[in-house]
N, C-alpha and C positions, 0 to 999 in steps of 0.2 A: 116544078113537076106538072105534068100536063093533067087538067082536070081540077086543080086544086085552086080554091078561091077562100076569099077572107071569112066564111063561115066554115071551111073543112074541119079546121082543128077542133072546134068547140063541138060540132057535131059529133064527131068522131071519138071525142073524150069526154062528153058530158057525163055519162052512165058511170065512168070510173075516175073521174077526176079527183073527187074528195078521197077516195080509197088509196088511189096512187100518191098523190102529190099533198096530201095533208101537212105535211112538215117539210114541204120544199123549200119555205123559208120561214122567219120566225114572226108568228102572229101576233104574239105580245108585245115583240119589239116594234113591230110595224105600227100597231095601235098607239103604243106610247109615243113614238116618234112623230105621227100624225097629230095626235093631241097637242103635243108641244108647239108644232108649228103653226098650227091653225086655231088653237086656243079652245077652250070648253065650249063646245056648242058650234064650231066652225063649220064652215061649209066645205066639203072635200068633194072633187071630181077624180072616179077612179077610171081609168082606161083599161078595156078588157077586164071587165070585172068578174067574168066567169059565171062560177057557181056561187059568188059572195065569200070565198074564204076568207077574205080580207074585209070585204065591206060590211058585213054581218057583225062582226066584232067591233068595227070602228062605230058603227051606228049604236051598238049596245052599251058603247062607252059615251054615248051622247053627242057624236059628231052627226051633221047633216050630209049624208053621202048620196051623191048621184051617180050610178054606175052604167057605163057604156060597153056594150058587146055586140059583135055581129052575129053571134048563134042565139038563135031563140031557145034551144035546148039548154045551154048553160044557164040562163036566165030563170028558168023554171025552177031551179034548185034552191034559189035565192030565199024565197018567203019562208022556207021550211025551218032554216037556221034562226038561233035566237039572236034577235036584231034585225032579221033579214025582212021583216015585215015594215021597217023603217026606212028600207033603202029603195030611192026610186030609180028605176031601171028605164033603160033607152037602148031600143034594140037599134043598132046603126054602126056606122065605121066612126073609129076614133080619130079621125081627121075630119071627114065631111061633116057628120052629124052631131058634134058635141054642141051641149046645151048653152045657153046663154049664162054670162058670169054675172056678177064677179063671184069667183071662189077664193077661198083663203089658202087653198092648196090642191095640187092635184098630184095624185100617185100613179105611176104606172109599174106594176111590179115585176118580179123575175121573169127577165127576158120578155116581155109582153112587146114592147117597143119595137121587138125584133120581128114580131110578126107583121109588120109593115116591111114587104119584101123588095124596096128598093130604096136608096139613098134619098131620093126625092119625096117620099111619102114620109120617111122619118123627119126630114127637115120641115115639112109642111106641119107634121104634128107637132113640133115645137112652137111653130109660129100660132098654131090655133089655141094651143094651151096658154101661150104668154097673152094672148088677147082676151083670155077669159079670167087671169088672175086678177086679184085686186092690187093695188100698188103696194109692193113689199111681199107680194104671194109667193109661195114656194112650188116649185116642181121637182118632185123627188123621184128619181129614176133608178132602179135596181136592175142589174143585167150582169151576165158573166164577163169576164175579162179573157177576152179570145186568145188562144194559145198559138203564136206565130209560128210554131214549130210543129203543130199538128199537121200530118201527112194528108195529101189530097187522094182521094178515092173513095171506094165503099167498105162498109163494115158490117158484119153481122156477128151478133152476140145474143145470148140467152138474159131475157130481163127477169124472168121469173118461170118456176119449173115445179109443176104439182102431179101428182098421180093421174090427173085427168085434164091438165091443161098444161099447155107451155106458151109462153109468150117470147118472140123473139124480136130483138130490135135490128133494124137494117136502115143503114144510114149511108149517105152520099156527101161527102166533104168536098168543098170547091172554094179553097182559100182565093184565088184569083178573083172571084166573084162575091167573095164574103158571104157566101152563102152555104147552109147546109140543110139537106132534107132527109126525111126517113119515113119509115112506116113501123109501127108495132104490129106485128102479125100474131094473131092470136089463134091457136089449134086447140080444139077440144075433142075429149074423147067420143063424142057424140057425131063428130063429123064435121061441125061447124067451123068457119074461118072468118074471122073480123079483121078488118083492115083500120088502121087507126093512125092517118097521116098527119105530119107536121113539117114544117119549114120555116126558117127563121134568114134573114138578111142581119148579120152581126156587123157589130162596129167597134171599136176601141174606144176607152173613154176619152182620148184626145180628139176623137171625130166627133163624139157627141159632145164636147165642150164647144166646138166650133160651130155646130147646128145651134145650140143653145144660144151663143153668142150672136149669129145672125139674127136669132129672133129677139133680141133684147135682153136675154137672160145672162147672168152673171153666176159663176160658179161661186158658192159660199161654204161648200162642205163636202167632204167626201170621206168615207169609211168603208171598211170590207163587208160590214152587214150591218143588219138594223139594231143590234146590241152596242153599237158604236166602236167595234174592233178597229184599230189602227189599220189604216190601207198603208200597204206597202208594195214592194215591186214583186212579191210573193203571192199576192191575194188573186184569188181565182174569181172574185165577183167583187163588185163595188155596189154602195148606195151613193148617188151624186144628189146634192141638193143645190138647186139653181134658184135664185131668185129674180124677179122683175124689177 
């Protein structure tokens, strides 16, 4: 998408992220999983920490959380959440700007890894995380399972509709490039138009496993969600746990 960069998503969604995506994944299940993996008081690195939807509850549970995000607009929301004042934030790229370890565990939540828009960047992310985990540390990757039958091309649908506002979802799916991009177009009665762009480079679990292996990480568990639902061929998302 022309003009799109690493901060575009966060800057476009920061003001509505908590409203639109509060329940996109299981917060309680995520906190429980990270406490189990890192231990009480463990040190956690979260990539693409955003508004602290997960980081703040993890910190409130006693974990030491360091969160990295490329959007300053997103990071401004963290401190206002319970536990958010305990989160250490870093404005930067989730490959090049990661802090020194060691960390007990690293989390990249729902599809955030796919915000890195080429395979090389995703591969380098695995290497950067592996270099910062303590021996036996875990890397938790939560993502969709891409649908190989999804047709290429554009789509327009209604995300939400109110008397004074409509939000349209416009997307372009390119399976050959493993890329999908889009805009949420918000139209208001007062005449305002707000564009909220997004883009991902998706990868199936098997490709992520290969990236992990290349970085010296081994797959030690995979389920369909943070609640521990068994993963099978019908799952549309996965939580994969890699160990250094």
